[in-house]
KOLTORLUM-921817 format. One record per residue (C-alpha): z, x, y; residue in three letters. Coordinates in steps of 0.25 Angstrom, whole numbers, padded with zeros to 4 digits, always signed. Example, Ala and Ser with C-alpha at 12.3 -4.5 7.8 and 13.67 -1.06 7.14 Angstrom:
+0031+0049-0018ALA/+0029+0055-0004SER/
This chain:
-0061+0121-0396UNK/-0068+0134-0393UNK/-0071+0128-0379UNK/-0057+0123-0377UNK/-0051+0137-0381UNK/-0060+0144-0372UNK/-0056+0135-0361UNK/-0041+0137-0364UNK/-0043+0152-0364UNK/-0050+0152-0351UNK/-0039+0144-0344UNK/-0028+0153-0350UNK/-0035+0165-0345UNK/-0036+0158-0331UNK/-0022+0154-0331UNK/-0018+0168-0335UNK/-0026+0174-0323UNK/-0020+0164-0313UNK/-0006+0168-0318UNK/-0009+0183-0316UNK/-0014+0180-0302UNK/-0002+0172-0298UNK/+0007+0183-0303UNK/+0001+0193-0294UNK/+0001+0183-0282UNK/+0016+0180-0284UNK/+0019+0195-0286UNK/+0012+0198-0273UNK/+0019+0187-0265UNK/+0032+0192-0270UNK/+0029+0206-0265UNK/+0024+0201-0252UNK/+0036+0192-0249UNK/+0045+0204-0253UNK/+0038+0213-0243UNK/+0038+0202-0232UNK/+0053+0199-0234UNK/+0056+0214-0233UNK/+0048+0215-0220UNK/+0054+0203-0213UNK/+0068+0204-0218UNK/+0079+0206-0208UNK/+0087+0220-0208UNK/+0098+0221-0217UNK/+0111+0227-0215UNK/+0116+0238-0225UNK/+0129+0246-0226UNK/+0130+0258-0218UNK/+0129+0271-0224UNK/+0140+0281-0222UNK/+0141+0288-0209UNK/+0128+0280-0204UNK/+0131+0282-0190UNK/+0129+0297-0192UNK/+0115+0295-0196UNK/+0112+0290-0181UNK/+0121+0300-0174UNK/+0109+0306-0167UNK/+0107+0292-0160UNK/+0112+0290-0147UNK/+0114+0280-0136UNK/+0103+0281-0126UNK/+0099+0272-0114UNK/+0084+0271-0119UNK/+0089+0268-0133UNK/+0093+0256-0141UNK/+0103+0247-0132UNK/+0110+0234-0130UNK/+0115+0233-0144UNK/+0123+0220-0145UNK/+0129+0212-0157UNK/+0134+0198-0157UNK/+0135+0185-0165UNK/+0141+0171-0166UNK/+0149+0175-0179UNK/+0152+0188-0186UNK/+0141+0184-0197UNK/+0130+0183-0187UNK/+0130+0195-0178UNK/+0117+0200-0171UNK/+0115+0214-0165UNK/+0104+0216-0155UNK/+0099+0228-0146UNK/+0088+0233-0138UNK/+0078+0244-0141UNK/+0077+0257-0134UNK/+0066+0260-0124UNK/+0059+0270-0134UNK/+0059+0259-0145UNK/+0046+0256-0152UNK/+0041+0247-0164UNK/+0045+0258-0174UNK/+0060+0259-0168UNK/+0070+0255-0178UNK/+0085+0252-0177UNK/+0098+0254-0185UNK/+0110+0245-0183UNK/+0124+0248-0188UNK/+0135+0238-0188UNK/+0149+0243-0190UNK/+0163+0236-0191UNK/+0173+0248-0193UNK/+0185+0239-0196UNK/+0178+0233-0208UNK/+0169+0245-0212UNK/+0157+0237-0209UNK/+0144+0244-0207UNK/+0130+0238-0208UNK/+0117+0245-0204UNK/+0103+0240-0201UNK/+0092+0250-0203UNK/+0078+0251-0197UNK/+0078+0238-0189UNK/+0066+0235-0180UNK/+0072+0224-0173UNK/+0083+0224-0162UNK/+0092+0214-0168UNK/+0101+0212-0180UNK/+0105+0198-0183UNK/+0116+0191-0190UNK/+0124+0202-0197UNK/+0138+0200-0201UNK/+0150+0207-0196UNK/+0165+0206-0199UNK/+0174+0197-0189UNK/+0184+0203-0180UNK/+0178+0217-0181UNK/+0171+0225-0170UNK/+0157+0228-0173UNK/+0150+0241-0169UNK/+0134+0241-0169UNK/+0125+0253-0168UNK/+0110+0252-0167UNK/+0101+0264-0168UNK/+0086+0265-0163UNK/+0077+0275-0170UNK/+0064+0277-0163UNK/+0051+0284-0169UNK/+0055+0297-0162UNK/+0068+0297-0170UNK/+0076+0295-0157UNK/+0088+0286-0160UNK/+0097+0278-0150UNK/+0108+0269-0153UNK/+0117+0258-0147UNK/+0131+0254-0151UNK/+0140+0242-0148UNK/+0154+0238-0153UNK/+0158+0223-0152UNK/+0170+0215-0155UNK/+0171+0203-0164UNK/+0172+0194-0151UNK/+0161+0200-0144UNK/+0152+0199-0156UNK/+0153+0184-0157UNK/+0144+0178-0146UNK/+0130+0172-0143UNK/+0119+0182-0140UNK/+0112+0184-0127UNK/+0098+0177-0124UNK/+0087+0181-0133UNK/+0077+0180-0121UNK/+0077+0177-0106UNK/+0066+0174-0097UNK/+0067+0172-0082UNK/+0058+0164-0071UNK/+0061+0164-0056UNK/+0056+0155-0046UNK/+0060+0151-0032UNK/+0074+0157-0033UNK/+0076+0151-0047UNK/+0078+0159-0060UNK/+0075+0152-0073UNK/+0080+0159-0086UNK/+0074+0156-0100UNK/+0084+0160-0111UNK/+0082+0161-0125UNK/+0094+0163-0135UNK/+0095+0168-0149UNK/+0092+0157-0159UNK/+0106+0156-0165UNK/+0112+0155-0151UNK/+0104+0144-0145UNK/+0112+0132-0151UNK/+0125+0139-0146UNK/+0121+0142-0132UNK/+0123+0131-0122UNK/+0123+0138-0108UNK/+0120+0151-0102UNK/+0127+0161-0092UNK/+0119+0170-0083UNK/+0123+0181-0074UNK/+0114+0188-0064UNK/+0113+0197-0052UNK/+0104+0203-0042UNK/+0096+0215-0049UNK/+0104+0227-0045UNK/+0117+0221-0041UNK/+0130+0222-0048UNK/+0137+0208-0048UNK/+0133+0197-0058UNK/+0132+0183-0055UNK/+0135+0174-0067UNK/+0130+0159-0068UNK/+0132+0149-0079UNK/+0119+0142-0080UNK/+0114+0130-0088UNK/+0102+0133-0096UNK/+0093+0122-0101UNK/+0084+0122-0113UNK/+0069+0124-0111UNK/+0061+0111-0114UNK/+0048+0118-0117UNK/+0052+0123-0130UNK/+0063+0125-0140UNK/+0076+0132-0134UNK/+0075+0143-0145UNK/+0062+0148-0140UNK/+0062+0147-0124UNK/+0077+0145-0123UNK/+0085+0139-0111UNK/+0081+0140-0096UNK/+0091+0143-0085UNK/+0090+0142-0070UNK/+0096+0151-0059UNK/+0093+0147-0045UNK/+0095+0152-0030UNK/+0091+0166-0034UNK/+0084+0175-0024UNK/+0070+0176-0028UNK/+0068+0190-0022UNK/+0079+0196-0030UNK/+0080+0201-0045UNK/+0091+0197-0054UNK/+0098+0202-0067UNK/+0102+0191-0076UNK/+0110+0190-0089UNK/+0111+0178-0098UNK/+0121+0174-0109UNK/+0126+0161-0115UNK/+0138+0154-0111UNK/+0150+0155-0121UNK/+0153+0143-0130UNK/+0159+0139-0143UNK/+0147+0145-0151UNK/+0145+0157-0142UNK/+0159+0163-0139UNK/+0152+0174-0132UNK/+0139+0176-0126UNK/+0131+0189-0124UNK/+0124+0192-0110UNK/+0110+0195-0111UNK/+0103+0207-0106UNK/+0101+0208-0091UNK/+0088+0202-0087UNK/+0081+0206-0074UNK/+0075+0195-0066UNK/+0065+0200-0055UNK/+0063+0194-0042UNK/+0055+0182-0040UNK/+0040+0184-0037UNK/+0037+0175-0025UNK/+0024+0181-0019UNK/+0009+0179-0024UNK/+0000+0191-0028UNK/-0011+0193-0018UNK/-0025+0195-0023UNK/-0032+0207-0018UNK/-0046+0207-0024UNK/-0054+0198-0033UNK/-0067+0204-0039UNK/-0077+0195-0047UNK/-0088+0204-0053UNK/-0097+0204-0065UNK/-0092+0210-0079UNK/-0099+0221-0085UNK/-0103+0212-0097UNK/-0111+0204-0087UNK/-0115+0189-0089UNK/-0105+0178-0087UNK/-0092+0185-0084UNK/-0086+0191-0071UNK/-0075+0201-0069UNK/-0064+0196-0060UNK/-0055+0208-0054UNK/-0043+0203-0047UNK/-0032+0211-0040UNK/-0019+0207-0033UNK/-0007+0212-0027UNK/+0008+0208-0027UNK/+0020+0211-0019UNK/+0027+0224-0024UNK/+0040+0220-0019UNK/+0042+0209-0030UNK/+0044+0213-0045UNK/+0033+0209-0054UNK/+0029+0212-0068UNK/+0015+0208-0068UNK/+0005+0197-0064UNK/+0000+0184-0071UNK/-0015+0181-0069UNK/-0018+0167-0073UNK/-0033+0163-0074UNK/-0039+0150-0078UNK/-0053+0143-0076UNK/-0055+0134-0064UNK/-0060+0123-0074UNK/-0046+0123-0080UNK/-0051+0127-0094UNK/-0040+0134-0102UNK/-0034+0144-0103UNK/-0026+0148-0091UNK/-0024+0163-0094UNK/-0013+0171-0089UNK/-0015+0186-0088UNK/-0003+0196-0086UNK/-0005+0209-0079UNK/+0003+0219-0073UNK/-0007+0224-0063UNK/-0012+0216-0050UNK/-0026+0215-0055UNK/-0034+0209-0066UNK/-0048+0208-0072UNK/-0054+0196-0078UNK/-0067+0193-0085UNK/-0071+0178-0082UNK/-0083+0169-0082UNK/-0090+0163-0070UNK/-0080+0151-0070UNK/-0070+0148-0059UNK/-0056+0153-0062UNK/-0042+0152-0056UNK/-0032+0164-0056UNK/-0018+0165-0053UNK/-0010+0178-0051UNK/+0005+0179-0051UNK/+0015+0191-0052UNK/+0026+0190-0063UNK/+0039+0196-0067UNK/+0049+0192-0078UNK/+0055+0181-0069UNK/+0045+0175-0060UNK/+0030+0173-0057UNK/+0025+0174-0043UNK/+0016+0164-0036UNK/+0002+0165-0040UNK/-0010+0169-0032UNK/-0022+0161-0036UNK/-0037+0165-0036UNK/-0049+0156-0039UNK/-0061+0163-0046UNK/-0073+0155-0042UNK/-0085+0152-0051UNK/-0096+0162-0051UNK/-0109+0154-0047UNK/-0124+0157-0045UNK/-0124+0169-0055UNK/-0138+0173-0059UNK/-0133+0174-0074UNK/-0128+0160-0074UNK/-0141+0152-0069UNK/-0155+0153-0073UNK/-0155+0141-0081UNK/-0145+0145-0091UNK/-0138+0131-0092UNK/-0144+0117-0092UNK/-0136+0104-0091UNK/-0141+0091-0095UNK/-0132+0079-0091UNK/-0131+0067-0100UNK/-0120+0059-0093UNK/-0108+0061-0084UNK/-0100+0065-0096UNK/-0110+0074-0104UNK/-0120+0085-0102UNK/-0127+0096-0110UNK/-0127+0110-0106UNK/-0137+0120-0112UNK/-0138+0135-0110UNK/-0151+0144-0111UNK/-0146+0156-0119UNK/-0143+0155-0134UNK/-0128+0158-0132UNK/-0123+0152-0145UNK/-0127+0165-0152UNK/-0115+0172-0144UNK/-0106+0160-0139UNK/-0101+0147-0145UNK/-0090+0144-0135UNK/-0094+0139-0121UNK/-0088+0132-0109UNK/-0094+0124-0098UNK/-0089+0121-0084UNK/-0095+0112-0074UNK/-0090+0107-0061UNK/-0094+0101-0047UNK/-0094+0109-0035UNK/-0079+0110-0030UNK/-0073+0103-0043UNK/-0066+0109-0055UNK/-0074+0113-0066UNK/-0075+0105-0080UNK/-0076+0113-0093UNK/-0079+0111-0107UNK/-0080+0122-0118UNK/-0088+0120-0131UNK/-0092+0127-0144UNK/-0107+0128-0146UNK/-0114+0137-0156UNK/-0128+0130-0160UNK/-0135+0126-0147UNK/-0136+0131-0133UNK/-0131+0118-0127UNK/-0119+0109-0127UNK/-0117+0094-0123UNK/-0104+0092-0117UNK/-0098+0078-0118UNK/-0089+0071-0114UNK/-0086+0079-0101UNK/-0072+0081-0096UNK/-0077+0075-0082UNK/-0089+0065-0079UNK/-0100+0071-0071UNK/-0103+0065-0058UNK/-0117+0061-0053UNK/-0124+0069-0042UNK/-0114+0080-0043UNK/-0118+0094-0046UNK/-0111+0102-0057UNK/-0110+0117-0060UNK/-0109+0120-0075UNK/-0106+0133-0081UNK/-0107+0138-0096UNK/-0097+0149-0101UNK/-0097+0156-0115UNK/-0085+0160-0122UNK/-0084+0171-0133UNK/-0073+0166-0141UNK/-0078+0158-0153UNK/-0065+0153-0159UNK/-0063+0143-0147UNK/-0071+0139-0135UNK/-0059+0137-0127UNK/-0055+0149-0118UNK/-0044+0158-0124UNK/-0043+0166-0111UNK/-0049+0167-0097UNK/-0051+0182-0096UNK/-0065+0186-0103UNK/-0066+0173-0110UNK/-0080+0167-0106UNK/-0093+0170-0099UNK/-0102+0161-0090UNK/-0116+0159-0096UNK/-0122+0150-0085UNK/-0121+0139-0075UNK/-0129+0127-0069UNK/-0128+0114-0061UNK/-0131+0100-0065UNK/-0129+0085-0060UNK/-0126+0073-0068UNK/-0135+0065-0060UNK/-0143+0069-0047UNK/-0147+0061-0035UNK/-0154+0064-0021UNK/-0147+0071-0010UNK/-0138+0063-0001UNK/-0142+0070+0012UNK/-0152+0080+0017UNK/-0149+0095+0022UNK/-0141+0096+0034UNK/-0142+0106+0046UNK/-0157+0105+0048UNK/-0161+0115+0059UNK/-0174+0121+0064UNK/-0177+0135+0070UNK/-0189+0144+0073UNK/-0198+0133+0079UNK/-0212+0138+0082UNK/-0225+0131+0085UNK/-0227+0126+0071UNK/-0215+0130+0063UNK/-0200+0128+0062UNK/-0189+0132+0052UNK/-0179+0122+0046UNK/-0166+0125+0041UNK/-0155+0116+0034UNK/-0143+0115+0025UNK/-0142+0112+0011UNK/-0139+0098+0006UNK/-0124+0098+0001UNK/-0122+0098-0014UNK/-0114+0085-0014UNK/-0126+0078-0006UNK/-0137+0084-0016UNK/-0133+0076-0028UNK/-0143+0084-0036UNK/-0151+0097-0037UNK/-0159+0099-0024UNK/-0174+0101-0027UNK/-0178+0103-0013UNK/-0179+0098+0002UNK/-0188+0089+0009UNK/-0191+0092+0024UNK/-0196+0080+0032UNK/-0203+0085+0044UNK/-0206+0074+0055UNK/-0216+0078+0066UNK/-0216+0070+0079UNK/-0229+0068+0087UNK/-0231+0065+0102UNK/-0232+0050+0101UNK/-0220+0048+0093UNK/-0226+0048+0079UNK/-0221+0057+0068UNK/-0225+0062+0055UNK/-0217+0067+0043UNK/-0219+0077+0032UNK/-0210+0083+0022UNK/-0208+0097+0016UNK/-0201+0100+0002UNK/-0193+0113+0001UNK/-0185+0120-0010UNK/-0170+0117-0011UNK/-0166+0131-0009UNK/-0172+0131+0005UNK/-0163+0128+0018UNK/-0174+0132+0028UNK/-0189+0129+0029UNK/-0200+0133+0039UNK/-0209+0121+0044UNK/-0223+0126+0047UNK/-0236+0119+0052UNK/-0229+0111+0063UNK/-0235+0107+0076UNK/-0231+0114+0089UNK/-0222+0106+0099UNK/-0219+0095+0089UNK/-0206+0089+0085UNK/-0201+0088+0071UNK/-0190+0082+0063UNK/-0184+0087+0050UNK/-0177+0080+0039UNK/-0174+0087+0025UNK/-0169+0080+0012UNK/-0166+0086-0002UNK/-0171+0081-0015UNK/-0166+0082-0029UNK/-0171+0077-0043UNK/-0168+0063-0040UNK/-0175+0063-0026UNK/-0174+0066-0011UNK/-0161+0064-0004UNK/-0158+0060+0010UNK/-0165+0067+0022UNK/-0157+0075+0033UNK/-0154+0068+0046UNK/-0166+0068+0056UNK/-0160+0077+0066UNK/-0168+0090+0065UNK/-0179+0090+0075UNK/-0187+0102+0081UNK/-0200+0104+0089UNK/-0210+0115+0087UNK/-0214+0124+0099UNK/-0225+0121+0109UNK/-0237+0130+0110UNK/-0235+0132+0124UNK/-0221+0135+0122UNK/-0214+0145+0130UNK/-0200+0151+0131UNK/-0193+0144+0142UNK/-0182+0154+0143UNK/-0192+0165+0144UNK/-0199+0159+0156UNK/-0185+0157+0163UNK/-0182+0171+0161UNK/-0195+0176+0166UNK/-0194+0167+0178UNK/-0180+0172+0181UNK/-0185+0187+0180UNK/-0197+0184+0190UNK/-0188+0177+0200UNK/-0178+0188+0200UNK/-0189+0199+0202UNK/-0195+0191+0214UNK/-0182+0189+0220UNK/-0176+0203+0219UNK/-0188+0211+0215UNK/-0192+0217+0229UNK/-0178+0221+0233UNK/-0176+0228+0220UNK/-0189+0235+0220UNK/-0186+0240+0234UNK/-0172+0245+0230UNK/-0178+0252+0218UNK/-0189+0258+0226UNK/-0180+0263+0237UNK/-0171+0270+0226UNK/-0182+0275+0217UNK/-0193+0278+0226UNK/-0189+0281+0240UNK/-0199+0281+0252UNK/-0203+0296+0253UNK/-0216+0299+0260UNK/-0226+0306+0252UNK/-0230+0320+0257UNK/-0244+0320+0251UNK/-0248+0308+0259UNK/-0242+0312+0272UNK/-0249+0321+0282UNK/-0236+0324+0290UNK/-0228+0328+0278UNK/-0229+0341+0271UNK/-0222+0346+0259UNK/-0215+0359+0260UNK/-0213+0367+0247UNK/-0209+0381+0243UNK/-0199+0390+0249UNK/-0208+0394+0261UNK/-0205+0380+0267UNK/-0191+0383+0271UNK/-0194+0397+0276UNK/-0205+0392+0285UNK/-0195+0382+0291UNK/-0184+0392+0293UNK/-0194+0401+0300UNK/-0197+0390+0310UNK/-0182+0387+0312UNK/-0179+0401+0315UNK/-0184+0400+0330UNK/-0173+0397+0339UNK/-0176+0396+0354UNK/-0164+0397+0362UNK/-0171+0397+0376UNK/-0184+0392+0378UNK/-0193+0399+0388UNK/-0208+0397+0390UNK/-0210+0410+0396UNK/-0205+0418+0385UNK/-0209+0419+0370UNK/-0200+0423+0358UNK/-0207+0427+0345UNK/-0199+0426+0332UNK/-0206+0432+0321UNK/-0202+0430+0306UNK/-0210+0434+0294UNK/-0211+0425+0283UNK/-0218+0427+0270UNK/-0226+0414+0267UNK/-0227+0411+0253UNK/-0240+0407+0247UNK/-0236+0393+0245UNK/-0233+0391+0260UNK/-0236+0376+0263UNK/-0246+0373+0273UNK/-0237+0362+0279UNK/-0227+0373+0284UNK/-0238+0380+0293UNK/-0238+0370+0304UNK/-0223+0373+0306UNK/-0226+0388+0309UNK/-0236+0385+0320UNK/-0235+0372+0328UNK/-0247+0374+0336UNK/-0257+0375+0324UNK/-0265+0363+0322UNK/-0262+0353+0311UNK/-0270+0355+0298UNK/-0276+0344+0290UNK/-0275+0351+0277UNK/-0262+0348+0269UNK/-0264+0360+0260UNK/-0264+0374+0265UNK/-0265+0387+0256UNK/-0258+0400+0259UNK/-0271+0406+0265UNK/-0272+0395+0275UNK/-0257+0398+0279UNK/-0261+0412+0281UNK/-0273+0409+0289UNK/-0265+0400+0298UNK/-0255+0410+0301UNK/-0265+0421+0304UNK/-0271+0412+0314UNK/-0258+0409+0321UNK/-0254+0423+0321UNK/-0267+0428+0328UNK/-0263+0421+0341UNK/-0251+0430+0343UNK/-0253+0443+0349UNK/-0249+0455+0341UNK/-0241+0461+0352UNK/-0232+0449+0354UNK/-0219+0453+0346UNK/-0205+0452+0348UNK/-0205+0466+0355UNK/-0213+0461+0366UNK/-0203+0450+0369UNK/-0190+0457+0370UNK/-0184+0447+0380UNK/-0184+0435+0371UNK/-0171+0434+0363UNK/-0171+0432+0348UNK/-0162+0421+0343UNK/-0159+0415+0329UNK/-0167+0403+0326UNK/-0159+0390+0326UNK/-0157+0381+0314UNK/-0167+0370+0313UNK/-0162+0357+0317UNK/-0168+0350+0305UNK/-0169+0352+0290UNK/-0179+0349+0280UNK/-0172+0340+0269UNK/-0184+0339+0260UNK/-0197+0345+0256UNK/-0204+0336+0266UNK/-0205+0336+0281UNK/-0214+0330+0292UNK/-0220+0336+0305UNK/-0212+0326+0313UNK/-0199+0331+0307UNK/-0202+0345+0310UNK/-0206+0342+0324UNK/-0194+0335+0327UNK/-0186+0346+0322UNK/-0193+0356+0330UNK/-0192+0348+0343UNK/-0177+0347+0343UNK/-0176+0361+0349UNK/-0189+0362+0358UNK/-0190+0356+0372UNK/-0201+0347+0375UNK/-0209+0356+0385UNK/-0209+0368+0376UNK/-0222+0372+0370UNK/-0222+0380+0357UNK/-0233+0390+0353UNK/-0234+0395+0339UNK/-0240+0408+0335UNK/-0242+0414+0322UNK/-0244+0428+0317UNK/-0251+0431+0304UNK/-0246+0443+0296UNK/-0255+0446+0284UNK/-0250+0452+0271UNK/-0256+0455+0258UNK/-0248+0446+0249UNK/-0241+0436+0259UNK/-0244+0430+0272UNK/-0233+0434+0283UNK/-0232+0423+0294UNK/-0224+0425+0306UNK/-0217+0412+0305UNK/-0208+0406+0314UNK/-0216+0411+0327UNK/-0213+0401+0338UNK/-0217+0404+0352UNK/-0211+0397+0364UNK/
């Protein structure tokens, strides 16, 4: 009993505790529901206080304030009033709506409204309704809008709730959404439109069809207008067509439909650079331009991976440029200009895959192929500490990439099976591993800044030997014992495996028709090789083949033959040139040399080697010659003698060659040089023969005459005795004898010679 009593007390206390907790829970729930209902309940109308309009007498009608107040409904018991907020409205703006029917003393007020609509309030029939709405902003500014409607104008179906437009090829498609309570009653629509800025309206009654993509209440009806000018903008209004359930229909606001966008944007620049963070990502900077004549609101940039992996992200921008952070995969990108009615044709841009990046190789990835539908990919670094979501892309050259994403958090490898497409034998595949930072899902949420590239490598499902050898084999730089070979790489579709090297087959031909062959193995990276140790004046033939892991492939065609140079080899062209030069010199050399000699070195006798030629130098030469020419004989008489005396100061530099001209009877001297002393001595001997008393005074009968001008002139510094004698004999008869006498005059400093003394 004690045990049972204890158990009963325990149960009783437990139930009491549960009851207390339930009480507090119910009380809290009631309070929460009360607060929630007070927060979400619709505005309620209250009776107007006396002179309520005087409270808002400071509020006025303003063009930037509240506007477009309208009240309508199908019955007097279901009337809606709607309006548009002012330009200065904010989230804290409140409204007050006052409804009055003076004939019935009806006045209702709605205070502190945050919405711009009051639905389903009641009013008296057959009475005019006056509505006033006041907008109160944070700055205590107040504006108002007033409307007065008759009972007939109140009963109508309202304007559309939302309208959107699409333009294409001269066609305008309108999507119209109506108020929920009017959807069942509206069967047709009326549209009026005009060119933007013009006055007359054009009205048309169109048939609207319901959208098949979703319910009519969500997306509304679609209407079509055709044969519009694509380059013009239009203003459009829409309303329902009156019927039994809609005795009157209200026009919508005026919608502006801009002109149709018909031209593509033009890409100006595309820059692909590394990001500041570094590994595995690149920064793509793209800019474009668009025609300024067409009205556009912005641009749509659509980006997706070339492999087709979702998503296809569309980015909206108002500027003609965009910056994207992408992985090293290949992408496609479209750019279109948009406005609220049309989208321009898109310009497309392909973003190629980045290849041969240093950070992507160096054995980071390894692929082991199990079958044509499975392989295992492993990576070097322990990425699972940071990433758990990965994506793999593999592709053949010139084909679309295939992708698979996976989740891995325990090992640094993953076996992928089954593959979306079977692997083909003897075909090379490129494979890339990407890491993704999002851990909740390994599928991409977006394109921009969503993944980075870890590494890439290549693999074959099965390998085989090459189907052909290298092409375009040529040789150059042939010497006596070496030559350089050059060739083109084997095409990838002919390799059928990873190339491990080339084998050069060199065949040497001997003089008697025999030949020997040897082979040389070179690295796969080479496309040229120098053969050394060859024999001179020997013909060789070259064939090249490639080899893979499975073996050697086909040799190239045996068309490359070359021959090393001979030891006595000489340049034939050089010999021909030398022979032509020698023949020209032999043919024309003598004539050319003679002409050059005649021009450059004329035939002038050397006065040093000639006994008959003396060189006349100094100013005394001309004076001596002039003294000779002063003698003019007008009348030759052998019985008379005329002495003409002229004193000339002979400078110390008088040439000995001039003395024979002063005395013709003197013997010729053998010496070619004579000093001033010899000149003086000769003159003393000559003057000693003349008697001292023979002067001009002793011969008064001889008339004095002026000397004639010499019939010859010395044109240069050289002359000859033959030229001098010819000049003297022109004025002297053959039977005339001439004697020359000289007289010596001594002086302390100079030698005075009675020059020009000719005796007849």
